[in-house]
N, C-alpha and C positions, 0 to 999 in steps of 0.2 A: 244470286240475286232473285235473278227470275225464276231460275230454278226452283227454289225456296217459294216464291209465291204459286207457284205452278201447284207443288206441291201441297201448300194451305187452300189451295181452292179444288184441286180434288179431292184432298182429305173431306172438306165442309160438305161436296157435293155427296160422298160415299155417306155419311153421317146423317144428312138431309132425306136421302134415300131409305135408307134404314128408320128413321123414327118420322117420317110425315107417308099417312097412310095412302091418299090419293092424291091425285097428279092436280087437283081442282083447286086445293089449298096452295099449293106453290102459284101454280097461275094468277090467281086471288093478289097473293103477296109481289108478283112481282108486277104484277098491271099496277097494284097500289100507286108502288115506288116509280116504277118505270115513266108511264103515264102522265104523272105529275112532276115529274122532273123535265122531260121531253116539253110540256105542255105551257108549265107556268115557270118553274125552279130555275133552270140553265139559259131561258132566254132573259130573261130578268138579271140575270147574274152577272151573262154574257156582256148585257148593254152598259150595267153599272161596271162594269170593270173597262172596258173597252174605249166608251165614249169619256174622253178627257176634257171635251172642249168646254162643255156646259157645266154651270155648277152644283152641287147637289141638292139645292133647292129648287131647281128649275122642274116645272110642270113635268118632264118628261121623266125627270130621274125618280122624281115622287111617285109616277107612276108605276114607274118600274119595280120601287120599291114594295109600294102595295103589292102590286100583282106577286113578287119573290115572296113577301109573308104570306101573303095567301095560299100559295102555294105549298109552302111548310106546314102552314094548320089545315090543309086539304088532305095531304100526304099523311100526316100525323092521325086525322081524323079516320080516314077511310082506314089506314093498318090497325088502327086498334079498335075500329068494327069488325076485321077481320078476325084477328085474334078473340076477339069475343065471341065469334061464332065458332071459332075451333073448341073454344072451352064450354060453351054452353050448346053445342048441336054435335057432339063428337061421330064423327062417322058409324055406321051400323056395319058391324060385322058379318053380317048376312047379305048384305048389299052390295054386288059386284061389278 
């Protein structure tokens, strides 16, 4: 199982290296996804999952849920903007 997962990850990395012209696009995409996951989504999701003593309608859980939804919206919006930049501003082949 682990060998298969590692093989898939290596294959996807090779495809990414072949298809993506500059590392700037990779950093933008990874940054947009991982930063919002670390700042917004994961803390709120962990809080909602781990704190069982409070009801779902408590102010803390409602705040965590709002934080979670906001993080998902930010992540989708920033990834959409990065993809739109890829489409409308392709890299200049003469610029290295």
